[in-house]
KOLMI-498241 format. One line per field, with one value per residue (C-alpha): x, y, z; residue number from 1. Coordinates in nm, 2 decimals. Example, Ala and Ser with C-alpha at 12.3 -4.5 7.8 and 13.67 -1.06 7.14 Angstrom:
x	(1.23_1.37) $
y	(-0.45_-0.11) $
z	(0.78_0.71) $
nr	(1_2) $
//
This chain:
x	(8.80_8.58_8.35_8.62_8.76_8.41_8.38_8.64_8.53_8.19_8.33_8.53_8.22_8.05_8.36_8.50_8.76_9.12_9.25_9.00_8.97_9.39_9.37_9.06_9.31_9.62_9.43_9.34_9.69_9.78_9.50_9.67_10.07_9.94_9.82_10.13_10.32_10.13_10.14_10.49_10.59_10.38_10.28_10.49_10.34_10.26_10.62_10.71_10.76_10.91_11.17_11.29_11.31_11.48_11.76_11.80_11.86_12.14_12.30_12.33_12.43_12.76_12.85_12.81_12.84_13.03_13.18_13.08_13.10_13.15_13.24_13.60_13.65_13.65_13.99_13.90_13.64_13.86_14.14_13.87_13.65_13.82_13.72_13.42_13.29_13.44_13.41_13.06_12.85_12.91_13.11_13.35_13.68_13.87_14.10_13.73_13.76_14.06_13.97_13.58_13.37_13.18_12.86_12.82_12.49_12.41_12.76_12.71_13.03_13.27_13.32_13.19_13.34_13.74_13.72_13.56_13.85_14.12_14.04_14.12_13.79_13.74_13.45_13.15_13.04_12.66_12.46_12.18_12.40_12.67_12.84_12.83_13.03_13.24_13.34_13.35_13.63_13.80_13.84_13.93_14.20_14.40_14.40_14.46_14.24_14.09_13.69_13.38_13.14_12.80_12.55_12.21_11.94_11.83_11.55_11.71_12.05_11.93_11.95_12.29_12.48_12.52_12.30_12.50_12.81_12.88_13.00_12.91_12.61_12.64_12.35_12.39_12.14_11.96_11.65_11.44_11.52_11.43_11.10_11.02_11.19_11.08_11.22_11.49_11.54_11.47_11.69_12.01_11.92_11.96_12.32_12.43_12.62_12.43_12.63_12.70_12.58_12.38_12.44_12.17_12.14_11.73_11.60_11.41_11.03_11.13_11.34_10.99_10.63_10.48_10.31_10.63_10.77_10.47_10.53_10.93_10.80_10.62_10.95_11.10_10.79_10.86_11.25_11.20_10.93_11.16_11.22_11.61_11.94_12.01_11.66_11.76_12.09_11.97_11.69_12.04_12.21_11.87_11.88_12.19_12.25_11.92_12.02_12.39_12.43_12.72_12.48_12.54_12.37_12.09_12.05_11.99_11.76_11.51_11.62_11.48_11.12_11.14_11.23_11.05_11.10_11.16_11.09_11.33_11.03_10.92_11.27_11.33_11.00_11.08_11.44_11.28_11.06_11.39_11.55_11.77_11.91_12.11_11.96_12.06_12.09_12.48_12.44_12.13_11.94_11.61_11.73_11.72_12.08_12.06_12.26_12.23_12.33_12.13_12.03_12.16_12.53_12.62_13.00_13.12_12.94_13.13_13.45_13.47_13.22_13.26_13.12_12.85_13.07_12.87_12.80_12.84_12.89_13.10_12.84_12.78_13.07_13.09) $
y	(10.75_10.45_10.73_10.91_10.59_10.49_10.83_10.79_10.47_10.62_10.85_10.63_10.43_10.78_10.89_11.15_11.34_11.16_11.43_11.49_11.11_11.10_11.41_11.27_10.95_11.19_11.37_11.05_10.87_11.15_11.13_10.76_10.92_11.21_10.95_10.72_11.00_11.02_10.72_10.73_11.03_11.06_10.77_10.54_10.21_10.27_10.35_10.07_9.90_10.25_10.25_9.91_9.99_10.31_10.17_9.86_10.23_10.35_10.00_9.95_10.37_10.28_9.97_10.02_10.41_10.59_10.76_11.13_11.49_11.61_11.30_11.19_11.08_11.42_11.56_11.88_11.86_11.58_11.83_12.13_11.96_12.04_12.37_12.29_12.13_12.42_12.78_12.65_12.43_12.43_12.79_12.68_12.72_12.40_12.43_12.32_11.94_11.72_11.50_11.61_11.25_11.29_11.09_11.10_10.98_10.82_10.80_10.70_10.71_10.82_11.17_11.36_11.07_11.14_11.52_11.52_11.24_11.50_11.73_11.58_11.41_11.08_10.94_10.74_10.62_10.50_10.36_10.05_9.97_9.76_9.89_10.23_10.10_9.94_10.25_10.46_10.23_10.23_10.67_10.65_10.35_10.63_10.85_10.57_10.72_10.59_10.46_10.28_10.17_10.11_9.93_10.09_10.25_10.59_10.54_10.23_10.44_10.59_10.27_10.12_10.40_10.54_10.85_11.20_11.06_11.31_11.65_11.70_11.45_11.52_11.39_11.52_11.44_11.13_11.20_11.31_10.97_10.79_10.57_10.74_11.12_11.23_10.88_10.93_11.29_11.23_10.93_11.16_11.42_11.18_11.06_11.43_11.61_11.88_12.16_11.94_12.09_11.93_11.98_11.84_11.93_11.84_11.87_12.23_12.30_12.59_12.38_12.21_12.27_11.97_11.96_11.95_11.70_11.45_11.44_11.32_11.09_10.93_10.90_10.76_10.50_10.43_10.35_10.18_9.91_9.87_9.54_9.46_9.64_9.76_9.89_10.08_10.18_10.32_10.51_10.71_10.74_10.92_11.14_11.21_11.35_11.56_11.71_11.72_11.53_11.22_10.89_10.89_11.18_11.11_10.79_10.97_11.18_10.93_10.62_10.65_10.65_10.83_11.22_11.46_11.80_12.09_12.46_12.56_12.70_12.32_12.18_12.49_12.44_12.07_12.13_12.38_12.17_11.91_12.18_12.34_12.69_12.86_12.74_12.89_12.83_12.85_12.82_13.04_12.85_12.68_12.37_12.37_12.34_12.38_12.39_12.38_12.32_12.14_12.29_12.65_12.64_12.74_12.80_12.61_12.92_13.15_13.04_12.90_13.06_13.15_13.40_13.30_13.24_13.40_13.27_13.10_12.76_12.48_12.29_12.56_12.50_12.43) $
z	(4.31_4.20_4.07_3.89_3.75_3.64_3.50_3.26_3.14_3.06_2.91_2.67_2.60_2.47_2.23_2.44_2.31_2.34_2.47_2.76_2.84_2.89_3.07_3.31_3.36_3.43_3.71_3.86_3.84_4.03_4.29_4.32_4.37_4.61_4.80_4.77_4.84_5.19_5.30_5.23_5.39_5.71_5.86_6.02_5.96_5.62_5.54_5.64_5.29_5.16_5.46_5.31_4.99_5.09_5.32_5.02_4.78_4.97_5.08_4.66_4.63_4.86_4.78_4.36_4.33_4.64_4.36_4.28_4.31_4.69_4.78_4.93_4.53_4.46_4.50_4.57_4.82_5.02_5.06_5.19_5.42_5.73_5.61_5.49_5.82_6.06_5.83_5.64_5.78_6.17_6.25_6.50_6.55_6.43_6.78_6.91_6.76_6.93_7.16_7.12_7.09_6.76_6.63_6.29_6.24_5.90_5.80_5.38_5.20_5.51_5.43_5.70_5.94_5.76_5.78_6.16_6.21_6.05_6.28_6.56_6.72_6.79_6.53_6.63_6.29_6.23_6.00_5.91_5.57_5.58_5.22_5.42_5.71_5.52_5.29_5.58_5.76_5.49_5.46_5.85_5.74_5.55_5.86_6.06_6.30_6.62_6.58_6.68_6.39_6.48_6.24_6.35_6.22_6.33_6.50_6.74_6.77_7.08_7.28_7.12_7.28_7.59_7.66_7.67_7.56_7.26_7.21_6.91_6.69_6.35_6.06_5.70_5.48_5.71_5.88_5.59_5.47_5.80_5.89_6.13_6.19_6.55_6.72_6.51_6.60_6.98_6.98_6.85_7.12_7.40_7.30_7.28_7.64_7.75_7.62_7.27_6.94_6.73_6.31_6.06_5.70_5.59_5.27_5.24_5.13_5.01_4.77_4.54_4.63_4.72_4.35_4.20_4.49_4.43_4.07_4.11_4.35_4.05_3.87_4.20_4.17_3.85_3.88_4.22_3.98_3.68_3.67_3.56_3.62_3.31_3.33_3.62_3.50_3.13_3.35_3.57_3.22_3.07_3.38_3.42_3.10_3.11_3.50_3.40_3.68_3.79_3.82_4.23_4.21_4.02_4.23_4.48_4.32_4.20_4.43_4.80_4.86_5.15_5.14_5.36_5.33_5.59_5.71_5.94_6.17_6.21_6.29_6.50_6.75_6.75_6.88_7.13_7.27_7.32_7.52_7.23_7.21_7.01_6.69_6.41_6.01_5.94_5.60_5.41_5.16_5.07_5.20_5.58_5.80_6.19_6.41_6.77_7.15_7.37_7.69_7.80_7.85_7.49_7.57_7.23_7.06_7.29_7.28_6.94_6.74_6.41_6.17_5.87_5.57_5.25_4.94_4.72_4.93_4.90_4.69_4.44_4.30_3.94) $
nr	(1_2_3_4_5_6_7_8_9_10_11_12_13_14_15_16_17_18_19_20_21_22_23_24_25_26_27_28_29_30_31_32_33_34_35_36_37_38_39_40_41_42_43_44_45_46_47_48_49_50_51_52_53_54_55_56_57_58_59_60_61_62_63_64_65_66_67_68_69_70_71_72_73_74_75_76_77_78_79_80_81_82_83_84_85_86_87_88_89_90_91_92_93_94_95_96_97_98_99_100_101_102_103_104_105_106_107_108_109_110_111_112_113_114_115_116_117_118_119_120_121_122_123_124_125_126_127_128_129_130_131_132_133_134_135_136_137_138_139_140_141_142_143_144_145_146_147_148_149_150_151_152_153_154_155_156_157_158_159_160_161_162_163_164_165_166_167_168_169_170_171_172_173_174_175_176_177_178_179_180_181_182_183_184_185_186_187_188_189_190_191_192_193_194_195_196_197_198_199_200_201_202_203_204_205_206_207_208_209_210_211_212_213_214_215_216_217_218_219_220_221_222_223_224_225_226_227_228_229_230_231_232_233_234_235_236_237_238_239_240_241_242_243_244_245_246_247_248_249_250_251_252_253_254_255_256_257_258_259_260_261_262_263_264_265_266_267_268_269_270_271_272_273_274_275_276_277_278_279_280_281_282_283_284_285_286_287_288_289_290_291_292_293_294_295_296_297_298_299_300_301_302_303_304_305_306_307_308_309_310_311_312_313_314_315_316_317_318) $
//
């Protein structure tokens, strides 16, 4: 990298074409960002800085910009959340849920805890951010539903709750942001009862190639190192217009530095190693939805399983 940069400087001194010089500088910067991307996503120790920024990003999101489409502030989503959980996400009949112990691992604004509680489950909501736990507590207060709230990273949650104590472990859009994906997944698996159901939503590699992902990472770096809140608001405003999305979702795209992406086969292999069976994709999409049963006893699927819901899915609503 040093020699490449030296060549760029030398070319400048020789009076090379400006466009060629700029192209070489861009190539050099792309190499730097690719290295930073690898550090942020593939090395647990090097990811510590990115992890702190990612946690802070979601803390800000749930405290300051919690409202958006498909959140509890969206009246259509709020009215349909139970059907979304049962008929699209889990493919498990609503009759199964009353009295079940359910872990919402990374509860965020509480939309899934709310839906699971409405189905009659006893919810334990976990998040590393106090703002997320406060939002979820407020959401469940509407239902007067009994619930527990635990502040923890997913890496540590396996040590904070009793092993094999949950019938369902639900983690929607969280594991791909964790400092250690593997440690977090193993911790969640340890909390699930034999015969219990694991449900994950993860970013899919098929949705965006690595080169485009690195380009997006550059924009995330730019956003995270803007010097003032006014600059960050303006960044999100411009991106909201460009994407046609609300501020909440644009913040979700650009703020967290750790955004790993997976193929379904990768996750399937991991889960098989952990002793899961009946590993399925309830939603066919370039993103990765996974349900899996812990152990060989799949009574939950035999007795309560539902057929797959055809596209379009709830998140594709205009």
